[in-house]
N, C-alpha and C positions, 0 to 999 in steps of 0.2 A: 597481533592482527595487522594486516596491511590493507590500506584503502587506496584505490586509484583516485588521485587528486586531480580534478580537471584544471585547477590552477597551474600545476606543474607538469601535467601530462605524464605522470608516472605514479607507480605504486609507492606508497610511503607507509612506514610503520605508524600505527595510530598511537598518538601520545596525547591523551586529553589534558586540559589544563588542570582539572580536578577529577579524578576518577569517581568521586562520590557525587559529582554533579556535571555530567556530560551534557553540554548544551547543544541541542539539535533544532534547527528551524527548517520546516519543509513547507514549500508554497502550496497553499490549498486551492480549492476550486472558486470560480466566480459563480455565485449562486443565482443563476437565472433559469436553470434547466436541470434535468437528471444528469449526472455525470456519465461519461462514456467509457468504453473499455480502455481507451488510451489513458485517461485520467486515472483509472483503477490501478494501472501498473505502478506508478510512484507511491500511491497510497499503500499498496500491499508491500512493495519492496522495502520502503523505509519504515513501515510498521514492523517488518521482519528484522530489519537492522536494530531497531529499538529493543525487540524481544531478545535478540541475540546478545546485545551488550548487557542487558539485565542478567541473562543466563550466565554470562561470563563474570558477573560480580560488580559491574558498574552500576552507579546510580545515574539516572537519565532524566533530564527535564526536556520534554518534547513539546514543541509549539508548532501548530499548523493553523494558519489563518483561514478566514473566510473573506473573500473580497465581496463586499456587499454594496459597493459603490462602482458603477460601470455603465458605460453606454448601452450595453446589451440588457442590463437590468432595467434602465430607463425605457428602452424600446418595448421590452416585455411588459412593463407596467402600462404603457400606452395601449398595447395590443389587448391586454386582459381588462383594462378599465379599473385597475387597482393601483395602490401606491407602490413605490419602489421598495419600501420597507416590508410591505406585505409579500411581494415577490420573493425577496431574500429570505424572509422567515419561513415561507413555505418550502423553499428548496434546501434550506439548512436542515429542516426536519426530514426531508426526503434523502439528503446525504447521509444522515445518521442511519436511516433504515438500510440503505444499500451498503454502507460501510460495515454495518453489524453483520449483514448476510456474508461478507467476505472475511468476517472475523478480524476486521481492522479495529483495534482498540481506539477509544477516544484519546486525543491528545491531552497532555496535562493542562494545556490552555488552548483554546480555539478563539483567539482574538477576532473581533469584527472591526472593520475599518470605521463604521459609523460610531463605534464606542470608543474611539481613540483619536477623535478629530482635533482636540486641543493639543495633543502631543505631536500630531502631524504638522499642525500650524506652527508650533514652536520649533520643530525641526527645519522647516522651510525658512523661518525667520532667521534661524542660526546660520543657514547657508547663505542667505542674503548679506548678513553681517560680515561673514568671512570673505565675501567677494565671489562666491561660487554660484551665486544666483541673482537674477534681476527681475523686475516686475515691469510689464508693459500693459497698460489698459486692463488691469485685473488679472492677467495671466502672469504666472511666474515660471521662468525657465532656468535650467541648469547650464552654466557655462562649461561645456564639455572639454574644451581645450585647456581650461584652468587646472583640470586634474591630469597631471603629467603621465600617470600610469594607465590611462584610459586605454582599454583593449587587452589588458593583461590576462583576463580570464578567457575571452574568445579568441585571443591571439590575432585580432583584427588590427590593421594598420590605420591609424586616424586619418592619414592622407588618402588612403584608398576609400575610406568611408566618405570623406569629403567629396571625392570625385563622383561618388554615386548618389550623393544627397541632393535632394530637390527642395526648394522653398515653395510651399503651396501659396495660392493666391490669397492675399490677406494676411499672410504669415508675418509676424512682427519680430522674429528671432534676430539676435545679432549675428548668428551663425547657423547654417543649415543643420549642424550636428547637435545643436542644443535641444534638450527635450523638456517636456512640461513637468513641473512639480505641482502646479496649482492651476486650475482651469476656471476662468470666469464663467458665470452662468450665462448661457446663450438664449434660453427660453424659460418662461415663467414656470412651466410645469417640471423643469428639471430639479432634482434634489440638490440642495445647496446649503452651505453653512456661511455664517458671517465670518469674515477674516480681515486682517489689516489691509487686504487688497480688494475688499468688497465681497459680495456673495459669490460662492463658488464651491468647488470640490477638488479633492486631491488627485493628482496624476497616479497612474498605476504603480509606478516604481517606488515612489516615496512611502507608499503604505508599508511595505515589508521592511524597509530600512527602520522605520519608526517603531513598528511592533516588535521587531527582533531586539532592538535596543531596550524598549521598555521591559520586556518579559525575560530577556536573557542577558542583557548587558552590551557593552561596546564591542566586545570580541566573543564569537561563539566557536564551538568546536567544529560542528558540521552544518553546513547549508546544503540542502538537497531539493531536487526536482527533476522534471523531464528535461531532456537535452534541448528542447525547443526554447527553453528559458534562458539558456546561457547568453544569448544575445537577442535583444538588447536588455531584457529585464534584469538578469543577474549582473551583467556588466554595469548597468546603471546603479544598481544597489551598492555595488562596491564604491563606485564614484561618489555617491551621496554619503554613504556611511563613513568611509575613510576621510573624506573632506570634513565632515562634521565632527567626528570623534577623535581623529588624529592617530588612530591605531588600526591595525589589520582588522578587517571585518570578520572573516571566517578563516579558520586554519585549514579546513578540508572542504572541498566542493565535490558533491556526488551527483551525477546526472544519469538517468536511466534512458535507454534507447527507445525508438519508436515501436509501435505496433502496427503491422499491416494486416489488411483483411483480404484473405485469399490471395496473398502476394501483391496486393495493390494498396496504395495510400488510402486511409479512410477519408471519406469526404461525403457530404450530404448529396452533392451533385451526382455522385456515382451510385447512390442508393446503397452504399455499404457502410453507413454510419449507424453503430450500435451503441445504445446506452446499456449500462449495466442492468437497469430495470428490464430492458427487452430480453437480455440474455438470461436473467433469472427466471423468466417464464419457461425456459427449456432446460436449464441446468441449475444444480444447486450451487450456491455461493462458494462452498468449499471446493468444488470442482474447478470453479473459476480461479480461485486463489492458487490451487495446486498447478493449474495450467500456467499461471503468471510467474510461478517460482521454478517451473521446469527448465527454464533458460536463464543464462547469466544476465543480470539486469543491464549490462553494458552491450549486450548483443541484441539486434533486432529480433522481434518475435512475430511469428505469423499466426493470426487467428483464423480458424476454419472449423467447420463442424467435425471434420475427420480428426483434427488435433484435440478438439474438445472431448470427442468420444474416447481418444487414447488417454487423456487425463482422467476422464470418468472411470475407465477401466483400471487404470493404475491406482487411483485412490480407493476403488473398491477392493482391490487386493490388500491394501493396508488396513482397510476397515474390517475385512474378514479375519485378518490376522489378529486384530485387537479383539474382535467378538469371540474368536476361538479361545483366546487367552482368558477372557472374562468368564467363558463357560468353564474352562478348566479350573479356574479359581474357585468357582462354586461347587465343582463336582470332582475335582482331583483328589486322590487319596495319599495320605501319608506326608511325611516331611521330605525335604529335598534329599536326593541321593547324592553320592560323591560324583557320580557321572554328571548330574545336573549342575552341581557346584562348579565342575570344571567347564561345562558348556557356558554357564553364566559368566565365569571369568573370561572366557574367550569373546564374549560380546564387547569387551572393553575396546578391542581393536576397531569396532565400528564406530564407537564414540570418538576415538582418535581420528578416524577418517572424516567423521562429521565435522569436528572442530577444525581440523586442517583445512577442509573445504570453506567453511564459513570465515575462517581467519584469512583466507586468500581472497580479499576483496569481495566478501559476502557471495561466494560462489554457491548459490542455492541449487544449481543444477547437479553439482557433484555431491552436495549434501543429500539431496533427495536419492541419489544412487546409493549412498551409504545407508540410508533408511531401508531401501529395497534389499540390499545385502544383509542387513540385520534381520529383516522379515524372513528371508530365505533361510537363514540359520535357525531362527526360532521355529519355523514351520517344520524343519527337519528334526529339531530336537523333540517336538511335541507330536509327531505324526502318529505315534502308538500311544498317546496319552502323556500325562505329565503330573507331577504333584501340584497341589494348589499353591504351595510355597514358591516353587520354581516359576509357575505361571504368573504369579503376582510380581516377582522380581523381574521377569522378562517384560511384562506389560509396563512396569515403571520405566524400564530402559526405553522402550518404544515410544511411551508418551513424553519422555524427556525430550526427544528429538522433535516429535510431532507438535508439542507446545511451543517450541522455538519457531517452527515454520507456520504456526497457526492452523494446522490441520487436524483432523480426527477430533474436533471439538464437539461435534454433534454426536450424541449418544443414541444408537439405534434402539436402545431399551426405552428411550423417552417416547418412541412412536407407539410402543406397546403392540400387542396382538389382539385384534378385535374378536368378539365372540364367535363370529362366522369362521375366521381363520382357525381359531382354537378348536372349533368343532371338527373341521376337516383334519386338523393334525391328530386329534384324539381318534377320529375314525380310521385314519391310516394306521395308527398303531394297533387298533383292534383288528383291522384287516390282516395285518402282518401276523399277529398273534394267532389268528384263525387260519393262517396260511392261504388267505385269499390275495395272492400276490397281484393278480390282475387289477383288483380294485385298489390295492395299495399304490401300484404304479399309476393308475389313473389319477388318484388323488395327488400324487407327487407332481404330475404334469399339471394339474390344476393350480397347485401352489407355485409352481415355477412361473406360470403365466402371471401370477400376482407378484413375482419378484421374491419368492420365498423358497429357499432351498433347505431340505432337511438332511442332515448328515448324521448317520448312525455311528456312534462311538462306543467304546467299552463303558464310558461313563453314562450313556443315555443318548437321547436324540438332541442334536444341537440345531437351533434355528439360525439360518444364515440369510440375511437380506441381500439382494442384488442391487 
């Protein structure tokens, strides 16, 4: 497998430190609101990375944090008249609901900043002791120029950064490039903790360095997130972690590109800001996940109703293939024929295409194409019926790919057929038997309006949901 490493700006062969324990840290949400479609992309992409590595036989420890200390959370608490902790817990619960709708599996650990405060204080203290940080009136800053490799991830030149830096009024930094590790409490209603520097709270960047160290160790295999985090967040994480630990922080850095809305950058001021919760009112979560995986994660992706409809229709084609196979498993006759055995053997080439795509820097776009090619081959093989044994083997192959991509996890059978729909289906069968084709066609159209298609096969009537 090859991964594009942001640190080196090239694809590199993935060589984990321990194949039985691949260590992955992904930056999670700041929990003050529902997460938006832009946030959803890294959640889905790197959940898929995890699923694929497990599929390929690796053991994975996957950590994704919750930032539950932030100005936005404090402001939200003031707006709603509740505590910052209540805001965070509310939106952590909402995160899990929306992530589940996208088939994003929970991380092995979801650390929260508020539950790791002593470790953060110890980390900052260590940086002060090593001369990489200093305290001024309760604030603690990182001496950026003391870390000689600063800029190696973002490829930014420290002198260029210096030219563009500004010291704000009342700023007590030694250098404009220095950044906050610990912030002194400014108002009495701010959430704060006792520290060697007085009451305060951690800066944003120090949180991830500390939690990654605690749960994964000094060096990890993969650190991932959106490309907006490359600078300054991930750059600052490297400076902190490598100064404190004395070893390389992460061996591979993966960053996904932005999402635009109707070819424009998403922003609240433009009115094109969509939370996942908003979108779930119109589209199933699996459709959204399928849409997000339809492009390569390092390419920008455009969100629009037209493209979501394409994703919905594409996923429906895969769902229909799955349901057709499940129907044949129940109703197919006999054992697998020699022809079917040869067809099944031929499906291996789609597995090879799928793996080749995913091995090439997690190219989910080409992997999805391989799934569609497989479905075309399956549909061709079973157009005149198939043995239950063949259908079962074909379904197993289809779901092998689908499980990695996190799609086709919702079972149409779970929805069931209510008594009213079943009565219409039974009446249509009776009308056909009585050669009352006008009534049969009328019922067919009524069912189609409800998203139900009936397919007459040699094995009986198959119910297909649209």
